[in-house]
N, C-alpha and C positions, 0 to 999 in steps of 0.2 A: 510787126507783131502787135497784138492787142495790149492795151494798158491794163495790167492786172488789177490795179487799184480801182479802175472804172468798173471792171467786171465784178469785183468784190462789192462795190457800192450797189450795183443793180441786184446782185444776189441778196444783199442785205435788205433790199426793199421787198423781195419775194419771200424771204425767210419767214416773216410773221404768218403768212398764209399756211405754210407747211407746219409751223409750230402749233397753229390752232388745231391741227388734226393729229397732233402727237408726233410729228416728224421734224426733220431738220435737213439742211443741205450745207455741205462744206465745199468750198472751192479748193480743189487739189492743185490745179495748175492750168496753164494755157500753152498749147502746143505752137510750134513754129507755123503750122498751117491754120492757125486761128480757131482751133477746136478748144472749147472750154471743158475741162475735166472736173467733174464734181463727184462727191460721195454722198449718197442719201443715208440718213441716220434715223434712228427711232422707228416709229411706225412706218415711215416711208421706205425703209430698207427692205422690208419683206412684203410690201404691199403689192397686190396683183396689178394695181393701176399705176405703178411707178413709171413704167415706160411711157405711158400716156401723159402722166404729169410732166415728165422731162421734155418730151417732144412738143406737146400742145400747150404747155404752160411755161416752163422755165425757158426752153429754147426760143419759143415764139417771142417772149418778152425781151430776152437778151438781143435777139436779132432786130427787134423794133428799136431798141434803145442804142444798140451798137451794131450798125449794119455790117461791119467787117467780120462779125462772128460767123464762122463756117458751119458750126454745129455744136452739139453737146455730147459728151461721153460720160457715162456712169462708170466709175472705177470702183472696184471692191476693196 
């Protein structure tokens, strides 16, 4: 299973980019199958580009830094 502290650290490095656009990201949890569950907040929660941001931004960076990450899930 993924180290939740390491996932939180990487998300913490991504967070300022989202905050610069009026949004934020919260780590909800990590599943047994190594999916990272997050919740988008602020401007990101209703943004039409949220799915793109998650897949091509957050997930890509997480997988680069933590190869064991299987994917990312946005939970409401």
